[in-house]
N, C-alpha and C positions, 0 to 999 in steps of 0.2 A: 504494498501499500505505499503512495506516493506520499511525502510527509511536505508537500508542497510554500509551505511558511505561510505569513500571514498578508491580509488584506491593509494596505498599508493606506485607501480613502475614508472620503468619510462621507458619510451615508444622511442625507436630511432623511424628512417622515415622507413616506411614500415615494421615494426615488430610488433610481433603478442604476447599475451600472454593470458594464462587463468584466470579465476576468479571463484574463486566458492562462493557464496552466504551463508551467514552463517545461514540465516530465508529459513524455509522448508517450503513446502505446501502439504498438506496430497490430496493424487489423489488415497487412496483408495476405493471410491464410482467409481460402473459407472458413468459414464460422460465424455465428450468433454472439455481437459482443455486450456488454449491459454493461455502462456505462453509473455508476453511483455516483454522485456529488453532494456533500454537505457542507456546512458554516458548521461555525462553533465560536457560538459569541458567550463569555463571561455573562452569567448575569439574566440569559436568554427566557423568560418565560414560558415560553412555551416551543417546544422542540422540537412539533408534529408537523413542523412544513417546514423542517431544516433540510430535508434530502429530497432531492429531485434527484430521478431516472431520464434514461437518451441507451436508448439499444439500436446498437449498429449491424447490419446484415451483408454481410461478402457473400452472396452466395454466386455457388461454384456453377459454371456450364457442364452439364452430364455428354457426353460424348456417347459412352458405352453403352449397349445393349445387349440382352433388355436390361431396363433398369428397375430393383428390387430392394424395397425395403420394407422393412420388417420392425423398424424402431427400436433396436432392440440394442445395437451399439450408442445411441447418442439419435438425439427427435430428428436426423436426417437435415438438417438447415431445412427445415420447414418450421414458417413462423408465425405468429398470428399478428393480429392489425386490427383496428376495430376503427370502424367509421360512425357510430351511430351513437345516442345517447345517453347509452353506457359503456364501459369499457368492453374488452374482447374475453369471452369468458373460455377460449383455447386454452387448456394445457396439457403437457406433456409429463409422462410420467404412465404410474401405476391406477389402474379405474380402483378405484372405492366407493363408488354409487351405492344404494341402493339395489340399482338396477343394471347397469352399467357397471359392472362389479368384475370385469377379465381382461384383457386381452385375446385378439387369437390365437397367436402362435410368442411366445417366452410371457414376459410380463406386462410391457408399455405398448401406448400407441398414444396417439393425441384424440380430448375428449374436451367438450366444453363444459369444464370442470370436470376435474377427477373424481370429488365426492360429494357432488351434490349439484342444484339448477342451475342454470345459466340466468344473465341474466334479464328484467324486464328492458322493453325498448334496446335492444344488442339489434346490430349489422356489425357483421367481425367476417374477419378472413382467417383463413388456415391457405397460408403462401407455399408455391413451392420452389424448388433451387430452379435453375435454367436447364435448357433440355435445347439439346442442339440435336434437329431432327433431320438434317440434310440430306442421309446417309441413306434415309427412304425415299424408297419407290411409290410402295405404296402405302393407307394410314395405318400407322399402327395403332395401336390396341392399349386401352387403359382400364385395369381391372383393378380391385381393392376390399377387404371386408368394410361393412357399412353396418352400425347399431345405431338407431333413430327412434329417440322415445319423445315426442313434443305435442305441443298442444295440438291438434288436426287443423283448426280452422284456422288459424294466426301464425303459427311460426314452423319455418320451411328450412332446407339446405338444397344447394345446389352447386354444379360444378363450373365455371366458369374459366375460358381463354384469353390470353392475350398475345399478341405478335409482336407489340411495337411497344418492347420496353414498359409493360400497362400502363398506357395511357387511352388506351381502348378494351373492355372487355367484350367477348360476348360466349352466350350462355354455350354448354356441348349437348347436345342432344334434344330429343324429349320424349315423351311417356311411351311413342311406335317405335323411339329406334336401341339399339343397343339390349340388353341382357338385366333384367331388374332394375332398369332403368326409369325415374321417375316415377311414384305409385300417380301422383295429382295430377291424372291428362287435362285438366282445364289449368291447372298454372304454369305445368311442366316444369314439378320440380318436387323432393321428396317432404312428407310429411307425415304427422300420426308416430307410427311405427314400420313407415316404409313399405308396408303390405305384410311387411312379417314380422311376430316380435322377434328381438334379440337378433344376433349378426348372422347377415347374406352377404353374398357376395354379387357384386357388381360390375358389367361391362361393358366399355363401350368403346367405339374406333374415335379416335382424334382424326374426327372429317377434316380432310382438306387441307390437313398439317403437313402432309408427308413434304420433305426439303425445305421446310420452316427450319433456319439458321438461329432462332431464339424464341423458344415459346416458353409462357410461363402459365402456369396453372394456379387456381387458389379454388377454397370451398369457402361457401358464402352461406352464413350464418345467419338469420333473420326472428327476431321475436317481435309481440306488442307487450304495451305491460297488463298483464291478467297473470293467467295460470302457469309458472314457470316448472318445466319436469326437469330431466337430466341432460336431453339436448341430444349431439352428435359424437358421434366414434368414429374413426377412421384407422385400419392396421393394413398393412398388406399389402401395400402398391405392387404395380405391375405394370411397365408400360414398353414395350419391345412388338415386336412385328407378331398377326397371329402365330399360335403353334399348331400346329398340325394334328396333335392328341394332347387335348390336356382336358383332366379330369377336375372339376372345382365342386369344396362342399359348401355349396351355397346357405345351408339353414340347418339349423337342430332342432326344433320344437320342443317348447316347455313341456313339465308334466299337468296336465288339466288340474289335477288335485296337489298342487304342489303345496298348496297350505299347511299338511301333517306330512305329510308323503304314503306310498303302500309299500309294503308287502312285494307284490310282482306291478313294481315300475317298466314303464317300455320305453324306448328308445326311436325317436322316427327321424331319418336326416334324409335332405332334400341335396342332390346330386346333380351336377350341371354339367353342361358338354359345350366348354368355349373355345373348343380347336376345331380344327377342318373337316374333322373322318369323325363316323360313326363311332362310338362305343357300346358295348355288348357284354353285360352279365360281368359287371363290374365288382371287386372283390370289395367290400367295405366293415369296418372295424370300430369296435367303441372301447373307453374304458372312462370307469368312475372312479373319481380319488386316486388317480394313478393306479389302479388297482389292474388284477387283471383283464388281457385284451380280450375282446367276445369280438370274433369273426366271421361273418357268412357272406354268403356268394348272393348279390340279388340277381340272378338268374332269367327274372320275369323283365327285364328290366333293359331297355334297348334306348339309347337316344343318338338321335340325330342332331348334327353341329347347331349351336343353338337353344336346344330344350335341355330341359329337367321334370327329372321326378322323386316324387317321397319312397323312401323304404322302411318301415316300420322292422328291426329289428325282433326274431321269436325267441330271444334268451332275456328272459326282466332281469332284472338287481332290485334288491330290497333299499328302498328310504325311509324305514320306517324308524329309525334312530334319528331325532333330532338334528338340526345342523348344516350347514353348508354341503352342497352337491356339487363337485365340477368334470362335467359331464364332456368328454374329447372324443368326436367321431371323427370318421376320415375313408378316404375312395382309394383305393389304391388298381392301375390300371398298367400294361404294359405301354415302354417306350414315352413316358409322361416326364419330358424333361422340366418342367415348376412344377416345384413341390411346396411354393407360398402358399397354394391356394386350396390344396387335397385337405384340409384339416380346419372344423369347426370346431367351435367351445362354447360354451355354455354354461351359466350358473346357476343356481338359484338357490333359496334359503327356507327351510321350513322350522326354522326359529330364528327371529328379531333378536338382538343382541342386547343387553342393558347398558344401561338404562332406556327404556320406553317415553315415548312422548308424541303425542297427537293432540296438535288442536285445531285441526279442522279446516284450518287456512286455505288448504290446496281449493275448497270450494267444491267438494263429491266426497263418497264415498270411498274414505282409502282402499288403496288395493292391501289386499289381506283380508280387511275384515270383510263379515257376513252378516246381514240386518234384514231384517224385516222387510218387504215389498216395501212397505208406506214409508222407509227411514228416508231425510233428506237433512240435508246441509245447506246453512243457510243465517245470516245473521239478524232476523226477523226478532220479533218478540223483545223490544226494546235492548236487544245484547249489543257491544261495542266492538263484536266482532263474529267469525262466523261460529254456529253448534253444529251438533247433530241434532238432532229433533223428531220425535213424531207427534202428529197430536192423533190422541186417543179417546172416543169416544162407542154408542151401542157397537157403531160397526167395526170399529179396529180395537178388538176385548181385550191382544194381546200383542206387544213387537220386544223385537231382541235386537242386542248391538254387539255377534261377539269379535272381540282383536285378536289379531295372526298369534300364535304362538310366541312366546318371548320364555328367555331360560338361557344355561339355569338358574334359579335361584339363590342368591348369597344370603343369610342372618343379616338384619336392619334394613332388606330392603321394601320398599311400601308403597301401597296401591293409593294414589292420590288422582282426586275426581272433582268435579266443578257438575252441580246441577240445581239446577227449579223445577216449579211448576207454574205454568199462569195460564189464567182462563181463557185469553183473549191474542190473537195475533197479534194486536201491537202490545201486548208483554203489562200493560196496566194493574190489571186484577190479578191476583196474587192466589194460587187455591190453594184452598182446604180441604184435605182427602177424603175422601169417608169410609167405612170399615174394608170394604173392598175394596180399595186402591192401596197398591205395592211396586215397590221396586227392591229386584231382588237383585245382589252383584255375587255370581257365580263363578265358581273356580275348574278346572276342568286340569286333569294332569296325564291324559290319556285320551285327548284330544276328542273330548265331546259324548264319550261312552257315557259317562259318570263325570257329576256334578258335587263339587260342596257347597253349600251356601253359606257364604262370608258374612253377610250382611244384610236386613231389610230393611228400606226407609215404609215407615207405613203412618197412618193419623198418628202413631205413638212418640213417634221422634218427629215429623217433615214440621218445619217451621217457616209457613206461609211467611215470603217474602219475594220481593221484585229482585233481585239482585242473585247471583249465582250463592250456593255456599257449600264450603268448600269438605271433601269427608276423605281422611286417612286410615287404610287400614292394613298392618302389617304383616308380612308375610315370610314371616319368619319358620311357621311348621311345616311351609313348602321349601326350604333350602336344597337343594342340588335337582330340584325338580323340573320340568319344565310344562309352562302356562297355555291355559288360553282363559280370559274372562268373559263372563256375558254378563250386560246387562239386560233382565228380564222385565220388563212393563208389564203390568194386569190391570186392567182399568174394573173399575167395582161402579160409578156412577160420575155426571155431568158430563163435561164435552171443554176437553185441555190439552195445553201442547207440555210437553218432557220435554227440555232441552239440557244435553251431557256437552260436556268441555270440560280440553285440558286432563286429559286422562293419559294419566302418567304412573311408570315403574320408578320412584323414584331409586338411586345409588348412591350415596353421599361420598363425595371424597371424606378424608380426614378434617381437611379443613381449604375453602375455595383459593389458596392462594391471597389473599390479601395483600396489597403494599401501596404505603400510604408516602406520600410527596406533601412535607410538610415545608409552611413559610414561616417564620417565627414573627411575631409581632414585634414591635420597634420599641414596645417601653409596657412596662407594668400596664398602664392605664390607654393604651394606646390599642381600638379593634384595630389593626390590622393584619392579623394573621389569616394564616389559608391552610385547608388541605383538600386533598386530591386523592381522591381513592380508588387504583386499580384491580380486581376478580383474572386470576389466569387460570382456575381449575374451574369443574362445576361447569353450568352451560346457561351461554348467554340466553336472553338478557336478561341483564343483573338488576336488581332496585336496590335503592341505597336507601335507608332510614336512620337520622342522624338524631339526637334525643336532644335535640334543639327543635324537633319537629320537621327539620328542613327534608328533602327529598332530592337527588342528583348526586353525581360522583363528585362535586365539588360544592362546599362550604367556603364562603368567605367572611371579611369584618370580624374577625374572630379574636379575643380577649386573650391572654393568657389564661393555659389551665388543658383540664382535661378534657373532652369531648367521646363520648360511644358512638359506635357506629355499626350496625345490623345488614348486614349484607344477605340477600338470599337469588338464588340463580334460579331459572328457569324450572326446576322442577320442588322447588320448594327447600332446598338446602340454603341449611344459613351459619355465617361466620360471625361471632362479636370480637368489635374491634376497640381497644380503647389506644385512642392518640393525645399527642400532650404537644399543645401550641408551646413554645419557649420564646424569651425573650433577647433578638439580637444582644449575639454577642461582634461589640466592634473593638478591633484593636487599638484604634485611636484614641481611643475613650478610655482606653488602660495603655499607657506605654508599658507595663510591667511585666505584661503576658505575653507569650511566646508569641514570635512570629511565625507564621507559617505559611510553604505556599507547597503547589501542589502541580508534576506534570510531567505526561498530558493528564488532562483534564479536562471534557468528558475521554474515556479511556474505555479502549475496550476490552481490557483485563488487567495490565500491570499501570502501576505509578510509581512517580519519584516523590516524599514527601519531604521537604527542606523543611528542618528546626533551627530556630538561630532564640537559645533563650538571653537575657540579659544580664544573666550572673550565673554559674555554675550551679546546679540543683540535681535530686532526683527529680526521674520524669517518668509521667506515665502516658503511653499514648495507648490512644482507643480505639475502634471503628465499630459502628455501628448501622445496624440496615433502616431504613425508612420506617419499620416498628419499632423500631429501640432496639433490636435484638443485638446484643455485645456479639463479634464476629473477631474481632482480631484485640488481644493486648501483648504492651510488650512492657517493659520497665526498665530502664535506662539509669545508671548511679554517676552523678557529678559530671554530668554532661553540661557543654556549655552550646552546641549545635551541632549537628545530626543528619544523615544523609538515611533513608529507609524505605525499600520496595515494600510495597502493598499491594500483594495479587490478588485479586477479585475474580479472575479469571473463573473459577469454579462457582459465581455468585451468581443470581438473574441480573436482567437488566435493570438498573431505577438510581433512587438517588441513597448514598451513603455518607455520613455526618462521621470527621475526622477528629478524636478531641485529643488536645494536648493540655497536660496540666501537671504544673511543675512551682515551688515554694508558693502553694499557695494562692497559685494563679491557672486562671484555665485559656484556654483560647477553644472553637470552632471553627472546622472549617467544610464544607459541602463538595462531594466529589461526585459525577456524574459517572455510571455504568452502563455502555451503551451496546448493542446487538453486533456494530461493524467496528 
């Protein structure tokens, strides 16, 4: 990391200056270079805006074919770019989402957010290197594995090309060209699940691009401001001449009843002929979680060029054990020179990992839930956000809502949910339950064969209320088990709405990792101190409640003294901490105190403390974190000055206090530990 020195100019309020660094960097090798630049001003009260980034892409010119890229060695120098209101969500790495949870080959792929949903109002690109196709007399083809899960109405993906260095772009193909190309025939793009759930193989000619010396490609992803799914994933890209023999694994179907698994689960693979010659009776195989390979001959399948067909293996596998299942299936024919598209991988989960949280903000009944037909999700009934609800009356006398399976349960895990009953859709009249009305909260450890009753809400314990009521039920008795929770509503009289929200299985960490940044008051009677709290553990969003009655991560205008804060995460886990606002220690006001200096400050790990004492004395050096915990202590005998290396490499980023006392006098300095 270059140490480039100091800016020696002067900046007035709202003014700007441009500084050129003396240190240079060599970007002549093809690659993606991310430059991170920051300022370091002593006393800066807001360091969140001190750093900026710029990305420089030196894209190579691809001249050797076939071009194959499985993204295992690196990102292939494909790079993201954003143009919409939101930043690009394209990320390179190992997919870890709820649906897009695996790559096809190896571990890595390009995904619109590796572990969550894409952004609202996103218009982003995944850009390719440059391709020299001047050596082709016939149009080459592009093929790749695609995973798509988007809002079908409003979020989409398509592929564009440019032959003039990105000045102009054209869409490649239409829904009636290529293989598995664009499932939306009206708009000529992929949306929803692109026609099949999970990974699928697609292929298209690079039309009219034979002989082009400089071709760029880009995947275009677009979303609206609405429901966000996990988006798109790209893996195993092939560009080259169409092969004479090429069998591709096009799709691997998910089990229909994946919620709990089956003792005789079947595997159905779709295979595709992407070559020029017919393929008959291919050999197909599969393996579950890296176990024994099952191989069968698909003797009834004959594929002409461009055709695909599905084969269901006669041998099944046992999926009754809750957990994760990775199914790998592949085809094999003689004289197939390209193996990158022979294999397809599918992932599914029969048990959700804990902690579990569902707030229904997706706008529909979540995947993996089972409910009565009358169940709905919406924000009516005077609620501030979406809830799961049902209208109970004489024609709907029973209703149920069943969660996915999750586990294993640990001691201390707690079921936590909110509920309310209201008489009308406006939600302005609370419901008084009759003797026949009830809500049973039940648990099953055998995936629905039998249920235990955990709790019953009825007229005896229901308090009519227009606000949601929170219920917490310990699950210690189910430690080690996998559970599904069922909410069973029974109608007795009247016409009312039952609302459920924030259904969580809470698993709290030992603490929420609260860090406090303290600003001392300038005097005993001066209310100018402040405290800022951050949380590093648990689940966001967090709520902050101070003993003063204030909410929010920061409180200011504080007198010296102790202030107690309660932090609650999204699951209801809490931590209570006390912060002390001190009085500023000013060296100029006490010339007998030790003189301190720290360099560098901020530091990414190590810093040097320089101390000068007015006269030789026994000294004590202490280092505290922002919560007041002592993390370093050193005692010196008869010292007049000293230089001490302080190593905070094993400490988290944040604010630290260096305290030096000698001869009855004390000095304090602040040290900032950064991540870079």
